[in-house]
N, C-alpha and C positions, 0 to 999 in steps of 0.2 A: 329148626328146633327138633329135638328128640324128646318124645313124651312117653314116659314109662308109667303105665297104669298098673297098680297093684291092688288086688282086693284083700281086705283084712282076712286074717286067719280065723280058724274055727273058734267061735265064742260060746258062752253059756247059752243054754236053751231058753228062748224067750218065754215059753209057756211056764217053765219053772219060776222064772223071775216075776211073772205077773202074780203068782201066788204070794211071793214075798214083797210085793208092791215096789220092787226096784224098777226104775225107769229104764227103757230100752237104751238110752244114751249111756247108761252106766254098766251095760253088759261087758264083762271082761273076757279076755281070751281064756280058754280052758288050758290046763297044764299041757295036754297033748297038742293043742293049737299052738302054744308057745314053742314047744319042742319042734313041731313040724315046720313052723315058720323060720326058726333059726336055721334048720337044714335047707329049706327052700331059699332063704336069703343068701346062703353060701353058694348055692347053684346059680342064683340070679347074679351074684357078684362075678362069677366066672363068665357070664354070658352078656351082661348089660354094661353099657358105658359108665364111666364115673358120673356120679350125680352132682350137679351144681346146686339144685334146689330140691329139697324134699319137703313136700306139703302133705298134711293129713287132715282128714275130717276131724271135727271136735269130739266125736263119739269115742268113748274109752277104748273099744276094741280096735279101732283104726289107729288111735294114738299108740297103743301098745305094739301093734304091728309095725308102725313107722319107727318106733324106738328100736326094735330088733333090726330093721333094715339099716337104720342110721349107724348102729354099732358095727354091723358087718361091713358097710361101705366106708366107715370112717367119716361120716358126716356129723358135724358138731351137734346139730339139733334139727328136728323137724318143725316146720312152721305150721301152726294151726290155721286153717283157712275155712271160714264158715260156709263158703259156697261149695265145699265138698261134703256137707251134711246131706243126708238123704232128702231127695225132693227139691234141692236147691236149683236155682236158675242156671241153665247151661250157658246163657249169654254172659252172665256175671262171671262164671268160671273162665270162659273164653277171654273176657276182658282182663282178668287176673293173669292168665297165661301170656297174653300179648304184652304185658308190662315187663316181661323178662326178655333177655337178649335172644335174638334169632338163632344164635348158635349154642344156646344153653341146653343142657339135659335136665329136664324137670320130671321129677317122680311124684305121682299123686297116689296116696293111699286112701281108698274110699270103699264104697258099697255098691252092691247090685240092687236094682238094675241100672243105677245111674251111670256107672263106669262103662258098661257095654253100650248104653244109649249114647253116651258121649263119644265113644269110639265109632259107633255107627254114623253119627252126625259128621264127625271129622273125616271119616273115610269116604262117605257117599254123598254127603250134603243133605241127607234125609234124616229126620228125627226118628230113627228106628234102630233097634239092636241088630247087629249082624254076627254077634258072638256072645258067649257067656263066659265070664271069668269065674272060675271056681274059687272057693275060699283059699287064699294063699297063692292064687295063680297070678300071672302077669302077662302083659303084652307091651310091645314097643311100637309106637307110631313115629314116623319121620315126616318132616315138612321141609320144603325147600327154603322156607323163610319162617315167618311167624305163622302159628296155626290158624287155619280157617276151615270152615265147613267144606267138605268135599275135596280138600287139598292133601289130606294125609295119606300115607302109604303104610300098610301093615308090614313091619319088618319081621316080626315073629309074635307068636302066641304060645305060651307054655302053661300047661296044667301044673298044679302043685306037685304031683307025683314026679313029673318030669324035672322040675326044679330041684326037688329033693335028690333025685338020682344024680343030677349034675353036681350037687353039693357034696357028694361022697368023695 
């Protein structure tokens, strides 16, 4: 399996939203965040394999990021997966991943620190982060078969600025 981890793009400031009583789950991407993600997704498209399954956290900013990725990759629709929400169980997400074909390319759009902790667990077998995904950044993990802790290999890790440059 190839596992593409994508952090959502830049979203509205949470401190401003607390003043307006909007919930964190409803924070949308900023106009600049959308624009930067469209460019980053074009770069990602040049560097990443075709996506078989695109999954997103149920939070609005992740959903909006996934929609941009889906459009650029020609994926019909992103699947909303509750175990991609911040603080969800890594074991449940791993179970969800294992339900897909061993040769699938699965892309997950989510949040920090959850994505970097997932990557660390899958790469080292230890529940600790070994990297940080910046907003709009991505990495590709590869597995000889189905994903398992400590069995992943980091193929690449790209910052959003690198992806945007690739997208030009």
